mmCIF file as Biopython writes it, N, C-alpha, C and O atoms, coordinates in Angstrom:
data_model
#
loop_
_atom_site.group_PDB
_atom_site.id
_atom_site.type_symbol
_atom_site.label_atom_id
_atom_site.label_alt_id
_atom_site.label_comp_id
_atom_site.label_asym_id
_atom_site.label_entity_id
_atom_site.label_seq_id
_atom_site.pdbx_PDB_ins_code
_atom_site.Cartn_x
_atom_site.Cartn_y
_atom_site.Cartn_z
_atom_site.occupancy
_atom_site.B_iso_or_equiv
_atom_site.auth_seq_id
_atom_site.auth_asym_id
_atom_site.pdbx_PDB_model_num
ATOM 1   N N  . MET A ? 1  ? 12.435 104.305 103.200 1.0 0.0 1  A 1 
ATOM 2   C CA . MET A ? 1  ? 11.993 105.290 104.161 1.0 0.0 1  A 1 
ATOM 3   C C  . MET A ? 1  ? 12.518 105.044 105.548 1.0 0.0 1  A 1 
ATOM 4   O O  . MET A ? 1  ? 12.797 105.994 106.279 1.0 0.0 1  A 1 
ATOM 5   N N  . LYS A ? 2  ? 12.661 103.788 105.933 1.0 0.0 2  A 1 
ATOM 6   C CA . LYS A ? 2  ? 13.182 103.489 107.262 1.0 0.0 2  A 1 
ATOM 7   C C  . LYS A ? 2  ? 14.629 103.888 107.448 1.0 0.0 2  A 1 
ATOM 8   O O  . LYS A ? 2  ? 15.038 104.352 108.512 1.0 0.0 2  A 1 
ATOM 9   N N  . SER A ? 3  ? 15.405 103.691 106.368 1.0 0.0 3  A 1 
ATOM 10  C CA . SER A ? 3  ? 16.845 104.130 106.487 1.0 0.0 3  A 1 
ATOM 11  C C  . SER A ? 3  ? 17.036 105.585 106.651 1.0 0.0 3  A 1 
ATOM 12  O O  . SER A ? 3  ? 17.998 106.016 107.287 1.0 0.0 3  A 1 
ATOM 13  N N  . ILE A ? 4  ? 16.116 106.401 106.076 1.0 0.0 4  A 1 
ATOM 14  C CA . ILE A ? 4  ? 16.188 107.840 106.246 1.0 0.0 4  A 1 
ATOM 15  C C  . ILE A ? 4  ? 15.889 108.249 107.629 1.0 0.0 4  A 1 
ATOM 16  O O  . ILE A ? 4  ? 16.528 109.150 108.172 1.0 0.0 4  A 1 
ATOM 17  N N  . GLN A ? 5  ? 14.879 107.574 108.250 1.0 0.0 5  A 1 
ATOM 18  C CA . GLN A ? 5  ? 14.532 107.807 109.630 1.0 0.0 5  A 1 
ATOM 19  C C  . GLN A ? 5  ? 15.723 107.477 110.595 1.0 0.0 5  A 1 
ATOM 20  O O  . GLN A ? 5  ? 16.022 108.222 111.528 1.0 0.0 5  A 1 
ATOM 21  N N  . TRP A ? 6  ? 16.372 106.328 110.313 1.0 0.0 6  A 1 
ATOM 22  C CA . TRP A ? 6  ? 17.538 106.000 111.135 1.0 0.0 6  A 1 
ATOM 23  C C  . TRP A ? 6  ? 18.712 106.984 110.933 1.0 0.0 6  A 1 
ATOM 24  O O  . TRP A ? 6  ? 19.443 107.317 111.865 1.0 0.0 6  A 1 
ATOM 25  N N  . LEU A ? 7  ? 18.848 107.417 109.707 1.0 0.0 7  A 1 
ATOM 26  C CA . LEU A ? 7  ? 19.953 108.421 109.476 1.0 0.0 7  A 1 
ATOM 27  C C  . LEU A ? 7  ? 19.606 109.712 110.257 1.0 0.0 7  A 1 
ATOM 28  O O  . LEU A ? 7  ? 20.482 110.279 110.909 1.0 0.0 7  A 1 
ATOM 29  N N  . ILE A ? 8  ? 18.398 110.161 110.203 1.0 0.0 8  A 1 
ATOM 30  C CA . ILE A ? 8  ? 17.976 111.382 110.905 1.0 0.0 8  A 1 
ATOM 31  C C  . ILE A ? 8  ? 18.174 111.205 112.408 1.0 0.0 8  A 1 
ATOM 32  O O  . ILE A ? 8  ? 18.640 112.096 113.117 1.0 0.0 8  A 1 
ATOM 33  N N  . LEU A ? 9  ? 17.794 110.004 112.855 1.0 0.0 9  A 1 
ATOM 34  C CA . LEU A ? 9  ? 17.885 109.788 114.327 1.0 0.0 9  A 1 
ATOM 35  C C  . LEU A ? 9  ? 19.437 109.747 114.715 1.0 0.0 9  A 1 
ATOM 36  O O  . LEU A ? 9  ? 19.839 110.323 115.726 1.0 0.0 9  A 1 
ATOM 37  N N  . ALA A ? 10 ? 20.211 109.105 113.942 1.0 0.0 10 A 1 
ATOM 38  C CA . ALA A ? 10 ? 21.605 108.991 114.199 1.0 0.0 10 A 1 
ATOM 39  C C  . ALA A ? 10 ? 22.283 110.350 114.216 1.0 0.0 10 A 1 
ATOM 40  O O  . ALA A ? 10 ? 23.099 110.623 115.096 1.0 0.0 10 A 1 
ATOM 41  N N  . ILE A ? 11 ? 21.951 111.219 113.238 1.0 0.0 11 A 1 
ATOM 42  C CA . ILE A ? 11 ? 22.537 112.522 113.212 1.0 0.0 11 A 1 
ATOM 43  C C  . ILE A ? 11 ? 22.023 113.424 114.400 1.0 0.0 11 A 1 
ATOM 44  O O  . ILE A ? 11 ? 22.770 114.241 114.939 1.0 0.0 11 A 1 
ATOM 45  N N  . LEU A ? 12 ? 20.771 113.246 114.764 1.0 0.0 12 A 1 
ATOM 46  C CA . LEU A ? 12 ? 20.256 114.005 115.935 1.0 0.0 12 A 1 
ATOM 47  C C  . LEU A ? 12 ? 20.939 113.522 117.206 1.0 0.0 12 A 1 
ATOM 48  O O  . LEU A ? 12 ? 21.327 114.347 118.032 1.0 0.0 12 A 1 
ATOM 49  N N  . VAL A ? 13 ? 21.100 112.221 117.393 1.0 0.0 13 A 1 
ATOM 50  C CA . VAL A ? 13 ? 21.755 111.685 118.616 1.0 0.0 13 A 1 
ATOM 51  C C  . VAL A ? 13 ? 23.209 112.189 118.639 1.0 0.0 13 A 1 
ATOM 52  O O  . VAL A ? 13 ? 23.700 112.644 119.673 1.0 0.0 13 A 1 
ATOM 53  N N  . TRP A ? 14 ? 23.879 112.101 117.502 1.0 0.0 14 A 1 
ATOM 54  C CA . TRP A ? 14 ? 25.258 112.537 117.441 1.0 0.0 14 A 1 
ATOM 55  C C  . TRP A ? 14 ? 25.361 114.060 117.765 1.0 0.0 14 A 1 
ATOM 56  O O  . TRP A ? 14 ? 26.275 114.469 118.481 1.0 0.0 14 A 1 
ATOM 57  N N  . GLY A ? 15 ? 24.494 114.834 117.278 1.0 0.0 15 A 1 
ATOM 58  C CA . GLY A ? 15 ? 24.474 116.292 117.542 1.0 0.0 15 A 1 
ATOM 59  C C  . GLY A ? 15 ? 24.217 116.601 118.947 1.0 0.0 15 A 1 
ATOM 60  O O  . GLY A ? 15 ? 24.847 117.506 119.493 1.0 0.0 15 A 1 
ATOM 61  N N  . LEU A ? 16 ? 23.290 115.882 119.607 1.0 0.0 16 A 1 
ATOM 62  C CA . LEU A ? 16 ? 23.036 116.152 121.007 1.0 0.0 16 A 1 
ATOM 63  C C  . LEU A ? 16 ? 24.197 115.653 121.866 1.0 0.0 16 A 1 
ATOM 64  O O  . LEU A ? 16 ? 24.490 116.271 122.889 1.0 0.0 16 A 1 
ATOM 65  N N  . ALA A ? 17 ? 24.874 114.559 121.495 1.0 0.0 17 A 1 
ATOM 66  C CA . ALA A ? 17 ? 25.994 114.023 122.311 1.0 0.0 17 A 1 
ATOM 67  C C  . ALA A ? 17 ? 27.120 114.986 122.210 1.0 0.0 17 A 1 
ATOM 68  O O  . ALA A ? 17 ? 27.780 115.265 123.210 1.0 0.0 17 A 1 
ATOM 69  N N  . PHE A ? 18 ? 27.385 115.541 120.972 1.0 0.0 18 A 1 
ATOM 70  C CA . PHE A ? 18 ? 28.533 116.446 120.790 1.0 0.0 18 A 1 
ATOM 71  C C  . PHE A ? 18 ? 28.216 117.725 121.512 1.0 0.0 18 A 1 
ATOM 72  O O  . PHE A ? 18 ? 29.084 118.249 122.210 1.0 0.0 18 A 1 
ATOM 73  N N  . GLY A ? 19 ? 27.023 118.256 121.384 1.0 0.0 19 A 1 
ATOM 74  C CA . GLY A ? 19 ? 26.679 119.481 122.148 1.0 0.0 19 A 1 
ATOM 75  C C  . GLY A ? 19 ? 26.815 119.341 123.593 1.0 0.0 19 A 1 
ATOM 76  O O  . GLY A ? 19 ? 27.378 120.212 124.256 1.0 0.0 19 A 1 
ATOM 77  N N  . GLY A ? 20 ? 26.294 118.218 124.143 1.0 0.0 20 A 1 
ATOM 78  C CA . GLY A ? 20 ? 26.423 117.951 125.611 1.0 0.0 20 A 1 
ATOM 79  C C  . GLY A ? 20 ? 27.824 117.861 126.029 1.0 0.0 20 A 1 
ATOM 80  O O  . GLY A ? 20 ? 28.215 118.480 127.018 1.0 0.0 20 A 1 
ATOM 81  N N  . GLY A ? 21 ? 28.638 117.085 125.292 1.0 0.0 21 A 1 
ATOM 82  C CA . GLY A ? 21 ? 30.066 117.015 125.721 1.0 0.0 21 A 1 
ATOM 83  C C  . GLY A ? 21 ? 30.753 118.303 125.590 1.0 0.0 21 A 1 
ATOM 84  O O  . GLY A ? 21 ? 31.608 118.590 126.428 1.0 0.0 21 A 1 
ATOM 85  N N  . TYR A ? 22 ? 30.494 119.065 124.691 1.0 0.0 22 A 1 
ATOM 86  C CA . TYR A ? 22 ? 31.096 120.402 124.504 1.0 0.0 22 A 1 
ATOM 87  C C  . TYR A ? 22 ? 30.682 121.283 125.610 1.0 0.0 22 A 1 
ATOM 88  O O  . TYR A ? 22 ? 31.522 122.055 126.073 1.0 0.0 22 A 1 
ATOM 89  N N  . ALA A ? 23 ? 29.486 121.260 126.089 1.0 0.0 23 A 1 
ATOM 90  C CA . ALA A ? 23 ? 28.978 122.054 127.137 1.0 0.0 23 A 1 
ATOM 91  C C  . ALA A ? 23 ? 29.632 121.650 128.443 1.0 0.0 23 A 1 
ATOM 92  O O  . ALA A ? 23 ? 30.006 122.504 129.246 1.0 0.0 23 A 1 
ATOM 93  N N  . VAL A ? 24 ? 29.774 120.323 128.663 1.0 0.0 24 A 1 
ATOM 94  C CA . VAL A ? 24 ? 30.382 119.874 129.902 1.0 0.0 24 A 1 
ATOM 95  C C  . VAL A ? 24 ? 31.906 120.220 129.950 1.0 0.0 24 A 1 
ATOM 96  O O  . VAL A ? 24 ? 32.430 120.598 130.998 1.0 0.0 24 A 1 
ATOM 97  N N  . SER A ? 25 ? 32.542 120.092 128.882 1.0 0.0 25 A 1 
ATOM 98  C CA . SER A ? 25 ? 33.945 120.463 128.924 1.0 0.0 25 A 1 
ATOM 99  C C  . SER A ? 25 ? 34.300 121.874 129.142 1.0 0.0 25 A 1 
ATOM 100 O O  . SER A ? 25 ? 35.436 122.217 129.470 1.0 0.0 25 A 1 
ATOM 101 N N  . ALA A ? 26 ? 33.312 122.700 128.957 1.0 0.0 26 A 1 
ATOM 102 C CA . ALA A ? 26 ? 33.589 124.170 129.259 1.0 0.0 26 A 1 
ATOM 103 C C  . ALA A ? 26 ? 33.543 124.435 130.818 1.0 0.0 26 A 1 
ATOM 104 O O  . ALA A ? 26 ? 33.950 125.499 131.285 1.0 0.0 26 A 1 
ATOM 105 N N  . HIS A ? 27 ? 33.059 123.475 131.557 1.0 0.0 27 A 1 
ATOM 106 C CA . HIS A ? 27 ? 32.942 123.667 133.021 1.0 0.0 27 A 1 
ATOM 107 C C  . HIS A ? 27 ? 33.863 122.770 133.765 1.0 0.0 27 A 1 
ATOM 108 O O  . HIS A ? 27 ? 33.674 122.642 134.975 1.0 0.0 27 A 1 
ATOM 109 N N  . THR A ? 28 ? 34.815 122.147 133.201 1.0 0.0 28 A 1 
ATOM 110 C CA . THR A ? 28 ? 35.758 121.261 133.823 1.0 0.0 28 A 1 
ATOM 111 C C  . THR A ? 28 ? 36.822 121.975 134.750 1.0 0.0 28 A 1 
ATOM 112 O O  . THR A ? 28 ? 37.306 121.396 135.723 1.0 0.0 28 A 1 
ATOM 113 N N  . GLY A ? 29 ? 37.127 123.154 134.424 1.0 0.0 29 A 1 
ATOM 114 C CA . GLY A ? 29 ? 38.103 123.935 135.146 1.0 0.0 29 A 1 
ATOM 115 C C  . GLY A ? 29 ? 39.483 123.790 134.707 1.0 0.0 29 A 1 
ATOM 116 O O  . GLY A ? 29 ? 40.381 124.401 135.286 1.0 0.0 29 A 1 
ATOM 117 N N  . THR A ? 30 ? 39.731 122.951 133.635 1.0 0.0 30 A 1 
ATOM 118 C CA . THR A ? 30 ? 41.083 122.760 133.136 1.0 0.0 30 A 1 
ATOM 119 C C  . THR A ? 30 ? 41.444 123.860 132.224 1.0 0.0 30 A 1 
ATOM 120 O O  . THR A ? 30 ? 40.748 124.094 131.236 1.0 0.0 30 A 1 
ATOM 121 N N  . GLU A ? 31 ? 42.590 124.608 132.530 1.0 0.0 31 A 1 
ATOM 122 C CA . GLU A ? 31 ? 42.946 125.754 131.834 1.0 0.0 31 A 1 
ATOM 123 C C  . GLU A ? 31 ? 43.803 125.400 130.589 1.0 0.0 31 A 1 
ATOM 124 O O  . GLU A ? 31 ? 44.523 124.402 130.600 1.0 0.0 31 A 1 
ATOM 125 N N  . PRO A ? 32 ? 43.722 126.214 129.528 1.0 0.0 32 A 1 
ATOM 126 C CA . PRO A ? 32 ? 44.533 125.928 128.353 1.0 0.0 32 A 1 
ATOM 127 C C  . PRO A ? 32 ? 46.001 125.941 128.767 1.0 0.0 32 A 1 
ATOM 128 O O  . PRO A ? 32 ? 46.448 126.784 129.545 1.0 0.0 32 A 1 
ATOM 129 N N  . GLY A ? 33 ? 46.720 124.986 128.224 1.0 0.0 33 A 1 
ATOM 130 C CA . GLY A ? 33 ? 48.140 124.875 128.442 1.0 0.0 33 A 1 
ATOM 131 C C  . GLY A ? 33 ? 48.476 124.048 129.631 1.0 0.0 33 A 1 
ATOM 132 O O  . GLY A ? 33 ? 49.657 123.893 129.942 1.0 0.0 33 A 1 
ATOM 133 N N  . TYR A ? 34 ? 47.470 123.484 130.346 1.0 0.0 34 A 1 
ATOM 134 C CA . TYR A ? 34 ? 47.641 122.683 131.549 1.0 0.0 34 A 1 
ATOM 135 C C  . TYR A ? 34 ? 48.511 121.416 131.200 1.0 0.0 34 A 1 
ATOM 136 O O  . TYR A ? 34 ? 49.437 121.077 131.937 1.0 0.0 34 A 1 
ATOM 137 N N  . PHE A ? 35 ? 48.207 120.770 130.126 1.0 0.0 35 A 1 
ATOM 138 C CA . PHE A ? 35 ? 48.903 119.498 129.865 1.0 0.0 35 A 1 
ATOM 139 C C  . PHE A ? 35 ? 50.219 119.788 129.223 1.0 0.0 35 A 1 
ATOM 140 O O  . PHE A ? 35 ? 50.972 118.834 129.028 1.0 0.0 35 A 1 
ATOM 141 N N  . GLY A ? 36 ? 50.579 120.962 128.879 1.0 0.0 36 A 1 
ATOM 142 C CA . GLY A ? 36 ? 51.931 121.252 128.391 1.0 0.0 36 A 1 
ATOM 143 C C  . GLY A ? 36 ? 52.848 121.636 129.416 1.0 0.0 36 A 1 
ATOM 144 O O  . GLY A ? 36 ? 54.030 121.837 129.140 1.0 0.0 36 A 1 
ATOM 145 N N  . ALA A ? 37 ? 52.364 121.766 130.677 1.0 0.0 37 A 1 
ATOM 146 C CA . ALA A ? 37 ? 53.234 122.203 131.784 1.0 0.0 37 A 1 
ATOM 147 C C  . ALA A ? 37 ? 54.038 120.963 132.329 1.0 0.0 37 A 1 
ATOM 148 O O  . ALA A ? 37 ? 53.501 119.860 132.432 1.0 0.0 37 A 1 
ATOM 149 N N  . VAL A ? 38 ? 55.171 121.164 132.627 1.0 0.0 38 A 1 
ATOM 150 C CA . VAL A ? 38 ? 56.014 120.038 133.126 1.0 0.0 38 A 1 
ATOM 151 C C  . VAL A ? 38 ? 55.513 119.508 134.451 1.0 0.0 38 A 1 
ATOM 152 O O  . VAL A ? 38 ? 55.481 118.293 134.651 1.0 0.0 38 A 1 
ATOM 153 N N  . GLU A ? 39 ? 55.123 120.381 135.360 1.0 0.0 39 A 1 
ATOM 154 C CA . GLU A ? 39 ? 54.703 119.874 136.661 1.0 0.0 39 A 1 
ATOM 155 C C  . GLU A ? 39 ? 53.321 119.278 136.627 1.0 0.0 39 A 1 
ATOM 156 O O  . GLU A ? 39 ? 52.855 118.734 137.628 1.0 0.0 39 A 1 
ATOM 157 N N  . ALA A ? 40 ? 52.677 119.368 135.528 1.0 0.0 40 A 1 
ATOM 158 C CA . ALA A ? 40 ? 51.357 118.712 135.384 1.0 0.0 40 A 1 
ATOM 159 C C  . ALA A ? 40 ? 51.503 117.221 135.001 1.0 0.0 40 A 1 
ATOM 160 O O  . ALA A ? 40 ? 50.501 116.515 134.882 1.0 0.0 40 A 1 
ATOM 161 N N  . ALA A ? 41 ? 52.706 116.762 134.816 1.0 0.0 41 A 1 
ATOM 162 C CA . ALA A ? 41 ? 52.943 115.357 134.420 1.0 0.0 41 A 1 
ATOM 163 C C  . ALA A ? 41 ? 52.186 115.041 133.123 1.0 0.0 41 A 1 
ATOM 164 O O  . ALA A ? 41 ? 51.680 113.932 132.952 1.0 0.0 41 A 1 
ATOM 165 N N  . GLY A ? 42 ? 52.111 116.015 132.214 1.0 0.0 42 A 1 
ATOM 166 C CA . GLY A ? 42 ? 51.313 115.782 130.962 1.0 0.0 42 A 1 
ATOM 167 C C  . GLY A ? 42 ? 52.347 115.660 129.833 1.0 0.0 42 A 1 
ATOM 168 O O  . GLY A ? 42 ? 53.438 115.112 129.991 1.0 0.0 42 A 1 
ATOM 169 N N  . TYR A ? 43 ? 51.942 116.190 128.722 1.0 0.0 43 A 1 
ATOM 170 C CA . TYR A ? 43 ? 52.749 116.090 127.512 1.0 0.0 43 A 1 
ATOM 171 C C  . TYR A ? 43 ? 53.667 117.304 127.436 1.0 0.0 43 A 1 
ATOM 172 O O  . TYR A ? 43 ? 53.392 118.335 128.051 1.0 0.0 43 A 1 
ATOM 173 N N  . GLY A ? 44 ? 54.724 117.186 126.704 1.0 0.0 44 A 1 
ATOM 174 C CA . GLY A ? 44 ? 55.570 118.325 126.374 1.0 0.0 44 A 1 
ATOM 175 C C  . GLY A ? 44 ? 56.529 118.734 127.441 1.0 0.0 44 A 1 
ATOM 176 O O  . GLY A ? 44 ? 56.749 119.932 127.620 1.0 0.0 44 A 1 
ATOM 177 N N  . GLY A ? 45 ? 57.129 117.793 128.180 1.0 0.0 45 A 1 
ATOM 178 C CA . GLY A ? 45 ? 58.093 118.154 129.205 1.0 0.0 45 A 1 
ATOM 179 C C  . GLY A ? 45 ? 59.291 118.806 128.651 1.0 0.0 45 A 1 
ATOM 180 O O  . GLY A ? 45 ? 59.928 118.281 127.738 1.0 0.0 45 A 1 
ATOM 181 N N  . ALA A ? 46 ? 59.633 119.991 129.201 1.0 0.0 46 A 1 
ATOM 182 C CA . ALA A ? 46 ? 60.794 120.757 128.741 1.0 0.0 46 A 1 
ATOM 183 C C  . ALA A ? 46 ? 62.131 120.249 129.330 1.0 0.0 46 A 1 
ATOM 184 O O  . ALA A ? 46 ? 62.113 119.447 130.264 1.0 0.0 46 A 1 
ATOM 185 N N  . ALA A ? 47 ? 63.184 120.660 128.850 1.0 0.0 47 A 1 
ATOM 186 C CA . ALA A ? 47 ? 64.502 120.322 129.403 1.0 0.0 47 A 1 
ATOM 187 C C  . ALA A ? 47 ? 65.107 121.321 130.231 1.0 0.0 47 A 1 
ATOM 188 O O  . ALA A ? 47 ? 66.329 121.466 130.288 1.0 0.0 47 A 1 
ATOM 189 N N  . GLU A ? 48 ? 64.205 122.085 130.936 1.0 0.0 48 A 1 
ATOM 190 C CA . GLU A ? 48 ? 64.655 123.117 131.839 1.0 0.0 48 A 1 
ATOM 191 C C  . GLU A ? 48 ? 65.318 122.497 133.098 1.0 0.0 48 A 1 
ATOM 192 O O  . GLU A ? 48 ? 64.923 121.418 133.539 1.0 0.0 48 A 1 
ATOM 193 N N  . GLU A ? 49 ? 66.323 123.188 133.663 1.0 0.0 49 A 1 
ATOM 194 C CA . GLU A ? 49 ? 66.922 122.653 134.893 1.0 0.0 49 A 1 
ATOM 195 C C  . GLU A ? 49 ? 66.068 123.128 136.093 1.0 0.0 49 A 1 
ATOM 196 O O  . GLU A ? 49 ? 65.906 122.356 137.038 1.0 0.0 49 A 1 
ATOM 197 N N  . LYS A ? 50 ? 65.565 124.248 136.100 1.0 0.0 50 A 1 
ATOM 198 C CA . LYS A ? 50 ? 64.792 124.780 137.276 1.0 0.0 50 A 1 
ATOM 199 C C  . LYS A ? 50 ? 63.352 125.073 136.832 1.0 0.0 50 A 1 
ATOM 200 O O  . LYS A ? 50 ? 63.137 125.826 135.882 1.0 0.0 50 A 1 
ATOM 201 N N  . ILE A ? 51 ? 62.373 124.481 137.517 1.0 0.0 51 A 1 
ATOM 202 C CA . ILE A ? 51 ? 61.022 124.633 137.117 1.0 0.0 51 A 1 
ATOM 203 C C  . ILE A ? 51 ? 60.432 125.570 138.231 1.0 0.0 51 A 1 
ATOM 204 O O  . ILE A ? 51 ? 60.605 125.341 139.428 1.0 0.0 51 A 1 
ATOM 205 N N  . GLU A ? 52 ? 59.735 126.624 137.760 1.0 0.0 52 A 1 
ATOM 206 C CA . GLU A ? 52 ? 59.163 127.527 138.670 1.0 0.0 52 A 1 
ATOM 207 C C  . GLU A ? 52 ? 57.922 126.971 139.352 1.0 0.0 52 A 1 
ATOM 208 O O  . GLU A ? 52 ? 57.049 126.345 138.752 1.0 0.0 52 A 1 
ATOM 209 N N  . GLY A ? 53 ? 57.910 127.253 140.677 1.0 0.0 53 A 1 
ATOM 210 C CA . GLY A ? 53 ? 56.788 126.823 141.458 1.0 0.0 53 A 1 
ATOM 211 C C  . GLY A ? 53 ? 56.932 125.486 142.131 1.0 0.0 53 A 1 
ATOM 212 O O  . GLY A ? 53 ? 56.009 125.043 142.814 1.0 0.0 53 A 1 
ATOM 213 N N  . LEU A ? 54 ? 58.075 124.817 141.961 1.0 0.0 54 A 1 
ATOM 214 C CA . LEU A ? 54 ? 58.378 123.528 142.618 1.0 0.0 54 A 1 
ATOM 215 C C  . LEU A ? 54 ? 59.548 123.704 143.621 1.0 0.0 54 A 1 
ATOM 216 O O  . LEU A ? 54 ? 60.538 124.388 143.362 1.0 0.0 54 A 1 
ATOM 217 N N  . THR A ? 55 ? 59.360 123.039 144.779 1.0 0.0 55 A 1 
ATOM 218 C CA . THR A ? 55 ? 60.424 123.084 145.720 1.0 0.0 55 A 1 
ATOM 219 C C  . THR A ? 55 ? 61.622 122.247 145.239 1.0 0.0 55 A 1 
ATOM 220 O O  . THR A ? 55 ? 61.480 121.446 144.315 1.0 0.0 55 A 1 
ATOM 221 N N  . ASP A ? 56 ? 62.818 122.429 145.869 1.0 0.0 56 A 1 
ATOM 222 C CA . ASP A ? 56 ? 63.990 121.675 145.454 1.0 0.0 56 A 1 
ATOM 223 C C  . ASP A ? 56 ? 63.762 120.228 145.696 1.0 0.0 56 A 1 
ATOM 224 O O  . ASP A ? 56 ? 64.219 119.392 144.917 1.0 0.0 56 A 1 
ATOM 225 N N  . GLU A ? 57 ? 63.059 119.893 146.765 1.0 0.0 57 A 1 
ATOM 226 C CA . GLU A ? 57 ? 62.831 118.440 147.017 1.0 0.0 57 A 1 
ATOM 227 C C  . GLU A ? 57 ? 62.056 117.776 145.948 1.0 0.0 57 A 1 
ATOM 228 O O  . GLU A ? 57 ? 62.373 116.658 145.541 1.0 0.0 57 A 1 
ATOM 229 N N  . VAL A ? 58 ? 61.027 118.450 145.473 1.0 0.0 58 A 1 
ATOM 230 C CA . VAL A ? 58 ? 60.181 117.915 144.430 1.0 0.0 58 A 1 
ATOM 231 C C  . VAL A ? 58 ? 60.983 117.749 143.120 1.0 0.0 58 A 1 
ATOM 232 O O  . VAL A ? 58 ? 60.855 116.749 142.413 1.0 0.0 58 A 1 
ATOM 233 N N  . GLN A ? 59 ? 61.835 118.793 142.817 1.0 0.0 59 A 1 
ATOM 234 C CA . GLN A ? 59 ? 62.657 118.678 141.611 1.0 0.0 59 A 1 
ATOM 235 C C  . GLN A ? 59 ? 63.615 117.616 141.714 1.0 0.0 59 A 1 
ATOM 236 O O  . GLN A ? 59 ? 63.854 116.925 140.723 1.0 0.0 59 A 1 
ATOM 237 N N  . ASP A ? 60 ? 64.214 117.405 142.859 1.0 0.0 60 A 1 
ATOM 238 C CA . ASP A ? 60 ? 65.168 116.287 142.998 1.0 0.0 60 A 1 
ATOM 239 C C  . ASP A ? 60 ? 64.417 114.935 142.844 1.0 0.0 60 A 1 
ATOM 240 O O  . ASP A ? 60 ? 65.008 114.001 142.301 1.0 0.0 60 A 1 
ATOM 241 N N  . TYR A ? 61 ? 63.233 114.792 143.262 1.0 0.0 61 A 1 
ATOM 242 C CA . TYR A ? 61 ? 62.393 113.647 143.065 1.0 0.0 61 A 1 
ATOM 243 C C  . TYR A ? 61 ? 62.213 113.411 141.594 1.0 0.0 61 A 1 
ATOM 244 O O  . TYR A ? 61 ? 62.471 112.317 141.092 1.0 0.0 61 A 1 
ATOM 245 N N  . TYR A ? 62 ? 61.777 114.418 140.912 1.0 0.0 62 A 1 
ATOM 246 C CA . TYR A ? 62 ? 61.557 114.213 139.428 1.0 0.0 62 A 1 
ATOM 247 C C  . TYR A ? 62 ? 62.880 113.834 138.663 1.0 0.0 62 A 1 
ATOM 248 O O  . TYR A ? 62 ? 62.872 113.055 137.710 1.0 0.0 62 A 1 
ATOM 249 N N  . LYS A ? 63 ? 64.000 114.430 139.138 1.0 0.0 63 A 1 
ATOM 250 C CA . LYS A ? 63 ? 65.238 114.058 138.546 1.0 0.0 63 A 1 
ATOM 251 C C  . LYS A ? 63 ? 65.635 112.604 138.794 1.0 0.0 63 A 1 
ATOM 252 O O  . LYS A ? 63 ? 66.270 111.953 137.965 1.0 0.0 63 A 1 
ATOM 253 N N  . SER A ? 64 ? 65.232 112.126 139.971 1.0 0.0 64 A 1 
ATOM 254 C CA . SER A ? 64 ? 65.634 110.734 140.303 1.0 0.0 64 A 1 
ATOM 255 C C  . SER A ? 64 ? 64.714 109.765 139.576 1.0 0.0 64 A 1 
ATOM 256 O O  . SER A ? 64 ? 65.058 108.590 139.443 1.0 0.0 64 A 1 
ATOM 257 N N  . LEU A ? 65 ? 63.491 110.239 139.073 1.0 0.0 65 A 1 
ATOM 258 C CA . LEU A ? 65 ? 62.686 109.370 138.265 1.0 0.0 65 A 1 
ATOM 259 C C  . LEU A ? 65 ? 63.272 109.288 136.873 1.0 0.0 65 A 1 
ATOM 260 O O  . LEU A ? 65 ? 63.114 108.259 136.217 1.0 0.0 65 A 1 
ATOM 261 N N  . GLN A ? 66 ? 63.914 110.281 136.410 1.0 0.0 66 A 1 
ATOM 262 C CA . GLN A ? 66 ? 64.540 110.191 135.009 1.0 0.0 66 A 1 
ATOM 263 C C  . GLN A ? 66 ? 65.730 109.360 134.857 1.0 0.0 66 A 1 
ATOM 264 O O  . GLN A ? 66 ? 66.135 108.990 133.755 1.0 0.0 66 A 1 
ATOM 265 N N  . GLU A ? 67 ? 66.298 109.062 135.982 1.0 0.0 67 A 1 
ATOM 266 C CA . GLU A ? 67 ? 67.556 108.248 135.975 1.0 0.0 67 A 1 
ATOM 267 C C  . GLU A ? 67 ? 67.290 106.788 135.886 1.0 0.0 67 A 1 
ATOM 268 O O  . GLU A ? 67 ? 68.226 105.989 135.870 1.0 0.0 67 A 1 
#
């Protein structure tokens, strides 16, 4: 009987934690595709020569980091 109570408690805690995390993540402000953008320093950097929205100085800085 005690193991069933622990199992129910564990499932309940897991469900509340998952629901709370899911609710918080909806309000973080991070837009879909943010980590795929090159200027975000995230994943999926493209091999483009010119990146829209960045000045030439910043692009030269990024190129110097690759060398």
